[in-house]
N, CA, C, O and CB atoms as a CASP TS submission, in Angstrom:
PFRMAT TS
TARGET T0000
AUTHOR 0000-0000-0000
METHOD Language model
MODEL 1
PARENT N/A
ATOM      1  N   MET     1      15.692  12.702  13.745  1.00  0.00           N
ATOM      2  CA  MET     1      15.694  11.244  13.079  1.00  0.00           C
ATOM      3  C   MET     1      14.666  10.188  13.621  1.00  0.00           C
ATOM      4  O   MET     1      14.004  10.166  14.658  1.00  0.00           O
ATOM      5  CB  MET     1      17.121  10.590  13.283  1.00  0.00           C
ATOM      6  N   SER     2      14.769   9.240  12.468  1.00  0.00           N
ATOM      7  CA  SER     2      14.256   8.167  12.444  1.00  0.00           C
ATOM      8  C   SER     2      14.995   6.983  12.363  1.00  0.00           C
ATOM      9  O   SER     2      15.924   6.852  11.566  1.00  0.00           O
ATOM     10  CB  SER     2      13.530   8.231  11.658  1.00  0.00           C
ATOM     11  N   VAL     3      14.507   5.809  13.417  1.00  0.00           N
ATOM     12  CA  VAL     3      14.873   4.733  13.163  1.00  0.00           C
ATOM     13  C   VAL     3      13.904   3.394  12.927  1.00  0.00           C
ATOM     14  O   VAL     3      12.884   3.156  13.573  1.00  0.00           O
ATOM     15  CB  VAL     3      15.655   4.653  14.037  1.00  0.00           C
ATOM     16  N   ALA     4      14.469   2.555  11.832  1.00  0.00           N
ATOM     17  CA  ALA     4      14.452   1.395  11.438  1.00  0.00           C
ATOM     18  C   ALA     4      14.985  -0.043  11.666  1.00  0.00           C
ATOM     19  O   ALA     4      16.069  -0.294  12.192  1.00  0.00           O
ATOM     20  CB  ALA     4      14.639   1.633  10.717  1.00  0.00           C
ATOM     21  N   GLU     5      14.155  -0.898  11.238  1.00  0.00           N
ATOM     22  CA  GLU     5      15.260  -2.248  11.474  1.00  0.00           C
ATOM     23  C   GLU     5      14.683  -3.180  10.449  1.00  0.00           C
ATOM     24  O   GLU     5      13.779  -2.615   9.833  1.00  0.00           O
ATOM     25  CB  GLU     5      15.265  -3.092  13.217  1.00  0.00           C
ATOM     26  N   PHE     6      14.928  -4.611   9.993  1.00  0.00           N
ATOM     27  CA  PHE     6      15.181  -5.240   9.330  1.00  0.00           C
ATOM     28  C   PHE     6      14.254  -6.536   9.763  1.00  0.00           C
ATOM     29  O   PHE     6      13.964  -6.546  10.959  1.00  0.00           O
ATOM     30  CB  PHE     6      16.486  -5.192   9.250  1.00  0.00           C
ATOM     31  N   ASP     7      13.896  -7.305   9.206  1.00  0.00           N
ATOM     32  CA  ASP     7      12.887  -8.481  10.229  1.00  0.00           C
ATOM     33  C   ASP     7      12.352  -8.812  11.102  1.00  0.00           C
ATOM     34  O   ASP     7      12.155  -9.916  11.610  1.00  0.00           O
ATOM     35  CB  ASP     7      13.004  -9.166  10.510  1.00  0.00           C
ATOM     36  N   ASP     8      11.986  -7.504  11.409  1.00  0.00           N
ATOM     37  CA  ASP     8      10.401  -7.550  12.315  1.00  0.00           C
ATOM     38  C   ASP     8      10.784  -8.363  13.419  1.00  0.00           C
ATOM     39  O   ASP     8      10.265  -9.477  13.500  1.00  0.00           O
ATOM     40  CB  ASP     8       8.893  -8.360  11.472  1.00  0.00           C
ATOM     41  N   HIS     9      11.677  -7.967  14.362  1.00  0.00           N
ATOM     42  CA  HIS     9      11.927  -8.404  15.886  1.00  0.00           C
ATOM     43  C   HIS     9      11.025  -8.458  16.896  1.00  0.00           C
ATOM     44  O   HIS     9      10.626  -7.553  17.629  1.00  0.00           O
ATOM     45  CB  HIS     9      12.768  -7.676  16.444  1.00  0.00           C
ATOM     46  N   PRO    10      10.673  -9.891  16.854  1.00  0.00           N
ATOM     47  CA  PRO    10       9.649  -9.555  17.782  1.00  0.00           C
ATOM     48  C   PRO    10       9.315  -8.686  18.929  1.00  0.00           C
ATOM     49  O   PRO    10       8.283  -8.250  19.439  1.00  0.00           O
ATOM     50  CB  PRO    10       9.494 -10.338  18.142  1.00  0.00           C
ATOM     51  N   LEU    11      10.044  -8.639  19.049  1.00  0.00           N
ATOM     52  CA  LEU    11      10.002  -7.324  20.299  1.00  0.00           C
ATOM     53  C   LEU    11       9.665  -5.798  19.766  1.00  0.00           C
ATOM     54  O   LEU    11       8.910  -5.097  20.440  1.00  0.00           O
ATOM     55  CB  LEU    11      11.680  -7.145  21.077  1.00  0.00           C
ATOM     56  N   ALA    12      10.138  -5.390  18.762  1.00  0.00           N
ATOM     57  CA  ALA    12       9.894  -3.862  18.110  1.00  0.00           C
ATOM     58  C   ALA    12       8.375  -3.597  18.226  1.00  0.00           C
ATOM     59  O   ALA    12       7.997  -2.469  18.544  1.00  0.00           O
ATOM     60  CB  ALA    12      10.373  -3.732  16.362  1.00  0.00           C
ATOM     61  N   GLU    13       7.926  -4.097  18.103  1.00  0.00           N
ATOM     62  CA  GLU    13       6.650  -3.141  18.326  1.00  0.00           C
ATOM     63  C   GLU    13       6.319  -3.122  20.080  1.00  0.00           C
ATOM     64  O   GLU    13       5.763  -2.057  20.347  1.00  0.00           O
ATOM     65  CB  GLU    13       5.129  -3.869  17.333  1.00  0.00           C
ATOM     66  N   LEU    14       6.437  -3.670  20.861  1.00  0.00           N
ATOM     67  CA  LEU    14       6.915  -3.526  21.783  1.00  0.00           C
ATOM     68  C   LEU    14       7.949  -2.668  22.313  1.00  0.00           C
ATOM     69  O   LEU    14       7.714  -2.669  23.521  1.00  0.00           O
ATOM     70  CB  LEU    14       7.044  -4.316  21.867  1.00  0.00           C
ATOM     71  N   TRP    15       9.002  -1.903  22.101  1.00  0.00           N
ATOM     72  CA  TRP    15       9.587  -1.301  22.749  1.00  0.00           C
ATOM     73  C   TRP    15       9.178   0.132  22.807  1.00  0.00           C
ATOM     74  O   TRP    15       8.369   0.392  21.916  1.00  0.00           O
ATOM     75  CB  TRP    15      10.661  -1.560  22.455  1.00  0.00           C
ATOM     76  N   THR    16       9.519   1.279  23.672  1.00  0.00           N
ATOM     77  CA  THR    16       9.272   2.795  23.520  1.00  0.00           C
ATOM     78  C   THR    16      10.260   3.039  23.197  1.00  0.00           C
ATOM     79  O   THR    16      11.371   2.614  23.511  1.00  0.00           O
ATOM     80  CB  THR    16       8.861   3.657  24.516  1.00  0.00           C
ATOM     81  N   PRO    17       9.601   4.434  21.906  1.00  0.00           N
ATOM     82  CA  PRO    17       8.140   3.809  20.832  1.00  0.00           C
ATOM     83  C   PRO    17       9.028   2.368  20.266  1.00  0.00           C
ATOM     84  O   PRO    17      10.144   1.855  20.355  1.00  0.00           O
ATOM     85  CB  PRO    17       7.525   5.271  18.976  1.00  0.00           C
ATOM     86  N   PRO    18       7.785   2.155  19.683  1.00  0.00           N
ATOM     87  CA  PRO    18       7.708   1.319  18.677  1.00  0.00           C
ATOM     88  C   PRO    18       8.420   1.392  17.715  1.00  0.00           C
ATOM     89  O   PRO    18       8.112   2.446  17.158  1.00  0.00           O
ATOM     90  CB  PRO    18       6.768   1.267  18.282  1.00  0.00           C
ATOM     91  N   ILE    19       9.526   0.701  16.942  1.00  0.00           N
ATOM     92  CA  ILE    19      10.518   0.621  16.105  1.00  0.00           C
ATOM     93  C   ILE    19       9.749  -0.067  14.057  1.00  0.00           C
ATOM     94  O   ILE    19       9.656  -1.130  13.443  1.00  0.00           O
ATOM     95  CB  ILE    19      11.738  -0.611  17.170  1.00  0.00           C
ATOM     96  N   THR    20       9.507   1.003  13.895  1.00  0.00           N
ATOM     97  CA  THR    20       9.476   0.794  12.025  1.00  0.00           C
ATOM     98  C   THR    20       9.912  -0.286  11.586  1.00  0.00           C
ATOM     99  O   THR    20      10.984  -0.250  12.190  1.00  0.00           O
ATOM    100  CB  THR    20      10.346   1.742  11.127  1.00  0.00           C
ATOM    101  N   THR    21       9.952  -1.181  11.047  1.00  0.00           N
ATOM    102  CA  THR    21      10.467  -2.352  10.179  1.00  0.00           C
ATOM    103  C   THR    21      10.380  -2.774   8.963  1.00  0.00           C
ATOM    104  O   THR    21       9.222  -3.103   8.707  1.00  0.00           O
ATOM    105  CB  THR    21      10.190  -3.198  10.528  1.00  0.00           C
ATOM    106  N   ALA    22      10.988  -2.888   8.231  1.00  0.00           N
ATOM    107  CA  ALA    22      10.715  -3.868   6.582  1.00  0.00           C
ATOM    108  C   ALA    22      10.896  -5.531   7.538  1.00  0.00           C
ATOM    109  O   ALA    22      11.855  -6.059   8.100  1.00  0.00           O
ATOM    110  CB  ALA    22      12.606  -3.503   4.760  1.00  0.00           C
ATOM    111  N   LYS    23       9.382  -5.950   7.331  1.00  0.00           N
ATOM    112  CA  LYS    23       8.993  -7.568   7.338  1.00  0.00           C
ATOM    113  C   LYS    23       8.881  -8.324   6.189  1.00  0.00           C
ATOM    114  O   LYS    23       8.102  -8.246   5.238  1.00  0.00           O
ATOM    115  CB  LYS    23       7.746  -7.817   7.896  1.00  0.00           C
ATOM    116  N   GLN    24       9.901  -9.154   6.471  1.00  0.00           N
ATOM    117  CA  GLN    24       9.966 -10.253   5.562  1.00  0.00           C
ATOM    118  C   GLN    24       9.425 -11.973   5.750  1.00  0.00           C
ATOM    119  O   GLN    24       9.899 -12.746   6.583  1.00  0.00           O
ATOM    120  CB  GLN    24      11.326 -10.227   5.357  1.00  0.00           C
ATOM    121  N   ASP    25       8.383 -12.296   4.801  1.00  0.00           N
ATOM    122  CA  ASP    25       7.709 -13.568   4.815  1.00  0.00           C
ATOM    123  C   ASP    25       9.232 -14.400   4.613  1.00  0.00           C
ATOM    124  O   ASP    25       9.918 -14.531   3.600  1.00  0.00           O
ATOM    125  CB  ASP    25       6.346 -13.775   3.477  1.00  0.00           C
ATOM    126  N   PHE    26       9.401 -14.791   5.724  1.00  0.00           N
ATOM    127  CA  PHE    26      10.320 -16.376   5.635  1.00  0.00           C
ATOM    128  C   PHE    26      10.203 -17.186   5.369  1.00  0.00           C
ATOM    129  O   PHE    26      10.999 -17.814   4.671  1.00  0.00           O
ATOM    130  CB  PHE    26      10.701 -16.988   6.269  1.00  0.00           C
ATOM    131  N   ALA    27       8.619 -17.784   6.007  1.00  0.00           N
ATOM    132  CA  ALA    27       7.992 -18.744   5.105  1.00  0.00           C
ATOM    133  C   ALA    27       7.925 -19.359   3.988  1.00  0.00           C
ATOM    134  O   ALA    27       8.093 -20.491   3.533  1.00  0.00           O
ATOM    135  CB  ALA    27       7.370 -18.584   5.010  1.00  0.00           C
ATOM    136  N   GLU    28       7.497 -17.831   3.499  1.00  0.00           N
ATOM    137  CA  GLU    28       7.907 -18.200   1.607  1.00  0.00           C
ATOM    138  C   GLU    28       8.789 -17.892   1.482  1.00  0.00           C
ATOM    139  O   GLU    28       8.719 -17.754   0.260  1.00  0.00           O
ATOM    140  CB  GLU    28       7.297 -17.633   0.338  1.00  0.00           C
ATOM    141  N   LEU    29       9.976 -17.539   1.773  1.00  0.00           N
ATOM    142  CA  LEU    29      11.373 -17.240   1.518  1.00  0.00           C
ATOM    143  C   LEU    29      11.773 -18.590   0.859  1.00  0.00           C
ATOM    144  O   LEU    29      12.238 -19.014  -0.199  1.00  0.00           O
ATOM    145  CB  LEU    29      12.266 -16.816   2.898  1.00  0.00           C
ATOM    146  N   GLY    30      11.280 -19.088   2.224  1.00  0.00           N
ATOM    147  CA  GLY    30      11.676 -20.891   2.720  1.00  0.00           C
ATOM    148  C   GLY    30      11.000 -21.896   1.043  1.00  0.00           C
ATOM    149  O   GLY    30      11.416 -22.596   0.120  1.00  0.00           O
ATOM    150  N   GLN    31      10.235 -21.528   1.376  1.00  0.00           N
ATOM    151  CA  GLN    31       9.038 -22.068   0.514  1.00  0.00           C
ATOM    152  C   GLN    31       9.872 -22.326  -0.828  1.00  0.00           C
ATOM    153  O   GLN    31      10.422 -23.369  -1.183  1.00  0.00           O
ATOM    154  CB  GLN    31       7.615 -20.879   0.307  1.00  0.00           C
ATOM    155  N   LEU    32       9.809 -20.980  -1.529  1.00  0.00           N
ATOM    156  CA  LEU    32      10.701 -20.619  -3.202  1.00  0.00           C
ATOM    157  C   LEU    32      12.308 -21.336  -3.079  1.00  0.00           C
ATOM    158  O   LEU    32      12.827 -21.963  -4.002  1.00  0.00           O
ATOM    159  CB  LEU    32      11.011 -18.395  -3.508  1.00  0.00           C
ATOM    160  N   GLY    33      13.094 -21.038  -1.437  1.00  0.00           N
ATOM    161  CA  GLY    33      14.611 -21.487  -1.815  1.00  0.00           C
ATOM    162  C   GLY    33      14.004 -23.005  -1.712  1.00  0.00           C
ATOM    163  O   GLY    33      14.134 -23.282  -2.904  1.00  0.00           O
ATOM    164  N   LEU    34      13.539 -23.967  -1.242  1.00  0.00           N
ATOM    165  CA  LEU    34      13.620 -25.100  -1.521  1.00  0.00           C
ATOM    166  C   LEU    34      13.326 -25.988  -2.652  1.00  0.00           C
ATOM    167  O   LEU    34      13.736 -27.121  -2.903  1.00  0.00           O
ATOM    168  CB  LEU    34      13.222 -25.366  -0.832  1.00  0.00           C
ATOM    169  N   GLY    35      12.373 -25.064  -3.390  1.00  0.00           N
ATOM    170  CA  GLY    35      11.570 -24.932  -4.728  1.00  0.00           C
ATOM    171  C   GLY    35      12.655 -25.391  -5.601  1.00  0.00           C
ATOM    172  O   GLY    35      12.750 -26.434  -6.249  1.00  0.00           O
ATOM    173  N   GLN    36      13.521 -24.309  -5.472  1.00  0.00           N
ATOM    174  CA  GLN    36      14.581 -24.466  -6.255  1.00  0.00           C
ATOM    175  C   GLN    36      15.775 -25.285  -6.128  1.00  0.00           C
ATOM    176  O   GLN    36      16.437 -25.824  -7.016  1.00  0.00           O
ATOM    177  CB  GLN    36      14.922 -23.489  -6.373  1.00  0.00           C
ATOM    178  N   LEU    37      15.919 -25.284  -4.991  1.00  0.00           N
ATOM    179  CA  LEU    37      16.938 -26.439  -4.739  1.00  0.00           C
ATOM    180  C   LEU    37      16.311 -28.210  -5.024  1.00  0.00           C
ATOM    181  O   LEU    37      17.038 -29.122  -5.418  1.00  0.00           O
ATOM    182  CB  LEU    37      17.404 -26.215  -2.967  1.00  0.00           C
ATOM    183  N   LEU    38      14.959 -28.337  -4.737  1.00  0.00           N
ATOM    184  CA  LEU    38      14.557 -29.848  -5.191  1.00  0.00           C
ATOM    185  C   LEU    38      14.997 -29.131  -6.635  1.00  0.00           C
ATOM    186  O   LEU    38      15.958 -29.694  -7.158  1.00  0.00           O
ATOM    187  CB  LEU    38      12.629 -30.640  -4.889  1.00  0.00           C
ATOM    188  N   ALA    39      14.406 -27.864  -7.448  1.00  0.00           N
ATOM    189  CA  ALA    39      14.116 -28.060  -8.903  1.00  0.00           C
ATOM    190  C   ALA    39      16.205 -28.964  -9.447  1.00  0.00           C
ATOM    191  O   ALA    39      16.481 -30.047  -9.963  1.00  0.00           O
ATOM    192  CB  ALA    39      13.525 -25.820  -9.826  1.00  0.00           C
ATOM    193  N   THR    40      17.070 -27.852  -8.989  1.00  0.00           N
ATOM    194  CA  THR    40      18.199 -28.220  -9.205  1.00  0.00           C
ATOM    195  C   THR    40      19.020 -29.689  -9.177  1.00  0.00           C
ATOM    196  O   THR    40      19.907 -30.113  -9.917  1.00  0.00           O
ATOM    197  CB  THR    40      18.587 -27.513  -8.551  1.00  0.00           C
ATOM    198  N   VAL    41      18.245 -30.379  -7.831  1.00  0.00           N
ATOM    199  CA  VAL    41      18.646 -31.603  -7.910  1.00  0.00           C
ATOM    200  C   VAL    41      17.960 -32.590  -8.564  1.00  0.00           C
ATOM    201  O   VAL    41      18.513 -33.677  -8.731  1.00  0.00           O
ATOM    202  CB  VAL    41      18.825 -31.948  -6.881  1.00  0.00           C
ATOM    203  N   ASP    42      16.602 -32.352  -9.049  1.00  0.00           N
ATOM    204  CA  ASP    42      16.074 -33.124  -9.838  1.00  0.00           C
ATOM    205  C   ASP    42      16.549 -33.054 -12.017  1.00  0.00           C
ATOM    206  O   ASP    42      16.259 -33.598 -13.083  1.00  0.00           O
ATOM    207  CB  ASP    42      14.506 -32.712  -9.300  1.00  0.00           C
ATOM    208  N   GLY    43      17.525 -31.833 -11.346  1.00  0.00           N
ATOM    209  CA  GLY    43      18.014 -31.367 -12.690  1.00  0.00           C
ATOM    210  C   GLY    43      17.089 -30.620 -13.374  1.00  0.00           C
ATOM    211  O   GLY    43      17.302 -30.671 -14.585  1.00  0.00           O
ATOM    212  N   ARG    44      16.212 -29.994 -13.093  1.00  0.00           N
ATOM    213  CA  ARG    44      14.884 -29.246 -13.883  1.00  0.00           C
ATOM    214  C   ARG    44      15.598 -28.040 -13.709  1.00  0.00           C
ATOM    215  O   ARG    44      16.496 -27.851 -12.888  1.00  0.00           O
ATOM    216  CB  ARG    44      13.113 -29.278 -13.182  1.00  0.00           C
ATOM    217  N   PRO    45      14.927 -26.841 -14.931  1.00  0.00           N
ATOM    218  CA  PRO    45      15.563 -25.788 -15.084  1.00  0.00           C
ATOM    219  C   PRO    45      14.427 -24.820 -14.223  1.00  0.00           C
ATOM    220  O   PRO    45      13.204 -24.821 -14.087  1.00  0.00           O
ATOM    221  CB  PRO    45      15.923 -25.495 -16.692  1.00  0.00           C
ATOM    222  N   ILE    46      15.544 -24.021 -13.742  1.00  0.00           N
ATOM    223  CA  ILE    46      14.736 -23.174 -13.075  1.00  0.00           C
ATOM    224  C   ILE    46      14.349 -21.779 -14.112  1.00  0.00           C
ATOM    225  O   ILE    46      15.023 -21.184 -14.954  1.00  0.00           O
ATOM    226  CB  ILE    46      15.540 -22.808 -11.670  1.00  0.00           C
ATOM    227  N   ALA    47      13.387 -21.649 -13.768  1.00  0.00           N
ATOM    228  CA  ALA    47      12.949 -20.579 -15.086  1.00  0.00           C
ATOM    229  C   ALA    47      12.997 -19.276 -14.595  1.00  0.00           C
ATOM    230  O   ALA    47      13.592 -18.501 -15.344  1.00  0.00           O
ATOM    231  CB  ALA    47      11.369 -20.764 -15.739  1.00  0.00           C
ATOM    232  N   GLU    48      12.514 -18.755 -13.479  1.00  0.00           N
ATOM    233  CA  GLU    48      12.869 -17.001 -13.417  1.00  0.00           C
ATOM    234  C   GLU    48      13.807 -17.251 -11.493  1.00  0.00           C
ATOM    235  O   GLU    48      13.498 -18.082 -10.639  1.00  0.00           O
ATOM    236  CB  GLU    48      10.587 -15.506 -13.410  1.00  0.00           C
ATOM    237  N   VAL    49      14.527 -16.566 -11.448  1.00  0.00           N
ATOM    238  CA  VAL    49      14.750 -16.443  -9.821  1.00  0.00           C
ATOM    239  C   VAL    49      13.758 -15.626  -8.879  1.00  0.00           C
ATOM    240  O   VAL    49      14.131 -14.491  -8.583  1.00  0.00           O
ATOM    241  CB  VAL    49      16.119 -15.753  -9.583  1.00  0.00           C
ATOM    242  N   SER    50      12.668 -16.024  -8.429  1.00  0.00           N
ATOM    243  CA  SER    50      11.363 -14.947  -7.772  1.00  0.00           C
ATOM    244  C   SER    50      12.400 -15.084  -6.605  1.00  0.00           C
ATOM    245  O   SER    50      13.380 -15.719  -6.215  1.00  0.00           O
ATOM    246  CB  SER    50       9.277 -15.546  -7.482  1.00  0.00           C
ATOM    247  N   SER    51      11.250 -13.735  -6.213  1.00  0.00           N
ATOM    248  CA  SER    51      11.311 -12.586  -4.947  1.00  0.00           C
ATOM    249  C   SER    51      10.811 -12.064  -3.736  1.00  0.00           C
ATOM    250  O   SER    51      10.919 -10.852  -3.925  1.00  0.00           O
ATOM    251  CB  SER    51      11.192 -11.805  -5.236  1.00  0.00           C
ATOM    252  N   VAL    52      10.302 -12.227  -2.544  1.00  0.00           N
ATOM    253  CA  VAL    52       9.518 -11.841  -2.438  1.00  0.00           C
ATOM    254  C   VAL    52       9.429 -10.283  -1.490  1.00  0.00           C
ATOM    255  O   VAL    52      10.181 -10.153  -0.524  1.00  0.00           O
ATOM    256  CB  VAL    52       9.003 -12.892  -2.198  1.00  0.00           C
ATOM    257  N   GLU    53       8.554  -9.278  -1.832  1.00  0.00           N
ATOM    258  CA  GLU    53       8.374  -8.051  -1.357  1.00  0.00           C
ATOM    259  C   GLU    53       9.118  -7.548   0.180  1.00  0.00           C
ATOM    260  O   GLU    53       9.701  -8.600   0.440  1.00  0.00           O
ATOM    261  CB  GLU    53       6.909  -7.993  -1.333  1.00  0.00           C
ATOM    262  N   PRO    54       9.330  -6.956   0.911  1.00  0.00           N
ATOM    263  CA  PRO    54       9.367  -6.984   1.807  1.00  0.00           C
ATOM    264  C   PRO    54       8.029  -5.456   2.035  1.00  0.00           C
ATOM    265  O   PRO    54       7.889  -4.406   1.408  1.00  0.00           O
ATOM    266  CB  PRO    54      10.912  -7.122   2.181  1.00  0.00           C
ATOM    267  N   THR    55       7.173  -6.142   3.399  1.00  0.00           N
ATOM    268  CA  THR    55       6.331  -5.521   3.838  1.00  0.00           C
ATOM    269  C   THR    55       6.908  -4.572   4.672  1.00  0.00           C
ATOM    270  O   THR    55       7.848  -4.964   5.364  1.00  0.00           O
ATOM    271  CB  THR    55       5.480  -6.238   4.310  1.00  0.00           C
ATOM    272  N   LEU    56       6.414  -2.929   4.802  1.00  0.00           N
ATOM    273  CA  LEU    56       6.534  -1.705   5.548  1.00  0.00           C
ATOM    274  C   LEU    56       5.853  -1.394   6.451  1.00  0.00           C
ATOM    275  O   LEU    56       4.721  -0.946   6.265  1.00  0.00           O
ATOM    276  CB  LEU    56       6.462  -0.818   4.976  1.00  0.00           C
ATOM    277  N   VAL    57       6.484  -1.589   7.895  1.00  0.00           N
ATOM    278  CA  VAL    57       5.153  -1.692   8.698  1.00  0.00           C
ATOM    279  C   VAL    57       5.910  -0.411   9.704  1.00  0.00           C
ATOM    280  O   VAL    57       6.941  -0.562  10.359  1.00  0.00           O
ATOM    281  CB  VAL    57       4.648  -3.577   9.559  1.00  0.00           C
ATOM    282  N   ILE    58       5.172   0.716   9.619  1.00  0.00           N
ATOM    283  CA  ILE    58       5.498   1.608   9.817  1.00  0.00           C
ATOM    284  C   ILE    58       5.010   2.692  11.645  1.00  0.00           C
ATOM    285  O   ILE    58       4.062   3.310  12.130  1.00  0.00           O
ATOM    286  CB  ILE    58       5.123   1.931   8.482  1.00  0.00           C
ATOM    287  N   ARG    59       6.316   2.320  11.960  1.00  0.00           N
ATOM    288  CA  ARG    59       5.886   2.676  14.024  1.00  0.00           C
ATOM    289  C   ARG    59       6.084   3.582  14.400  1.00  0.00           C
ATOM    290  O   ARG    59       6.238   4.397  13.490  1.00  0.00           O
ATOM    291  CB  ARG    59       6.545   2.057  15.260  1.00  0.00           C
ATOM    292  N   ALA    60       6.224   4.123  15.667  1.00  0.00           N
ATOM    293  CA  ALA    60       6.751   5.252  15.839  1.00  0.00           C
ATOM    294  C   ALA    60       7.480   6.570  16.495  1.00  0.00           C
ATOM    295  O   ALA    60       7.350   7.657  17.059  1.00  0.00           O
ATOM    296  CB  ALA    60       6.358   5.310  15.657  1.00  0.00           C
ATOM    297  N   ARG    61       8.710   5.165  15.734  1.00  0.00           N
ATOM    298  CA  ARG    61      10.435   5.925  15.408  1.00  0.00           C
ATOM    299  C   ARG    61      10.306   6.227  14.431  1.00  0.00           C
ATOM    300  O   ARG    61      11.362   6.849  14.317  1.00  0.00           O
ATOM    301  CB  ARG    61      11.861   5.186  15.391  1.00  0.00           C
ATOM    302  N   THR    62       9.649   6.365  13.127  1.00  0.00           N
ATOM    303  CA  THR    62       9.622   7.204  11.928  1.00  0.00           C
ATOM    304  C   THR    62       8.775   8.791  11.982  1.00  0.00           C
ATOM    305  O   THR    62       7.731   8.975  12.608  1.00  0.00           O
ATOM    306  CB  THR    62       8.929   6.230  10.830  1.00  0.00           C
ATOM    307  N   ALA    63       9.325   9.585  11.370  1.00  0.00           N
ATOM    308  CA  ALA    63       8.911  10.790  11.315  1.00  0.00           C
ATOM    309  C   ALA    63       8.761  11.420  10.432  1.00  0.00           C
ATOM    310  O   ALA    63       9.778  11.249   9.761  1.00  0.00           O
ATOM    311  CB  ALA    63       9.358  11.343  11.807  1.00  0.00           C
ATOM    312  N   ALA    64       8.023  12.202   9.849  1.00  0.00           N
ATOM    313  CA  ALA    64       8.006  12.862   8.609  1.00  0.00           C
ATOM    314  C   ALA    64       8.923  13.816   7.895  1.00  0.00           C
ATOM    315  O   ALA    64       9.656  14.515   8.594  1.00  0.00           O
ATOM    316  CB  ALA    64       7.087  13.390   8.653  1.00  0.00           C
ATOM    317  N   THR    65       8.964  13.914   6.752  1.00  0.00           N
ATOM    318  CA  THR    65      10.581  14.517   6.670  1.00  0.00           C
ATOM    319  C   THR    65       9.788  15.953   6.382  1.00  0.00           C
ATOM    320  O   THR    65       8.571  16.131   6.346  1.00  0.00           O
ATOM    321  CB  THR    65      11.961  13.774   5.147  1.00  0.00           C
ATOM    322  N   LYS    66      10.907  16.966   6.179  1.00  0.00           N
ATOM    323  CA  LYS    66      10.726  17.877   6.342  1.00  0.00           C
ATOM    324  C   LYS    66       9.905  18.475   5.677  1.00  0.00           C
ATOM    325  O   LYS    66       9.484  19.559   6.082  1.00  0.00           O
ATOM    326  CB  LYS    66      11.477  18.219   6.422  1.00  0.00           C
ATOM    327  N   GLY    67       9.420  17.874   4.367  1.00  0.00           N
ATOM    328  CA  GLY    67       8.445  18.467   3.130  1.00  0.00           C
ATOM    329  C   GLY    67       6.974  17.658   3.104  1.00  0.00           C
ATOM    330  O   GLY    67       6.063  17.565   2.282  1.00  0.00           O
ATOM    331  N   GLY    68       7.276  17.028   4.689  1.00  0.00           N
ATOM    332  CA  GLY    68       6.033  16.300   4.916  1.00  0.00           C
ATOM    333  C   GLY    68       5.894  14.849   4.041  1.00  0.00           C
ATOM    334  O   GLY    68       4.813  14.260   4.029  1.00  0.00           O
ATOM    335  N   ARG    69       6.523  14.568   3.652  1.00  0.00           N
ATOM    336  CA  ARG    69       6.960  13.504   2.649  1.00  0.00           C
ATOM    337  C   ARG    69       7.435  11.378   3.648  1.00  0.00           C
ATOM    338  O   ARG    69       7.799  10.433   2.947  1.00  0.00           O
ATOM    339  CB  ARG    69       8.813  14.582   1.788  1.00  0.00           C
TER
END
């Protein structure tokens, strides 16, 4: 069985064994959100909704599948 979490809790790498996580760049998400909010307040169009891809941080609580992948 594999265990994973989202948002890379500060203790995730310290737990025994360390937990695999999907890490989000919250600073970049905040900048994108604020930019969209300010554009809306100023009456400017928002050309496209941006997204930030999370980074997978594999730690000891994730095992390979039976097929080895």
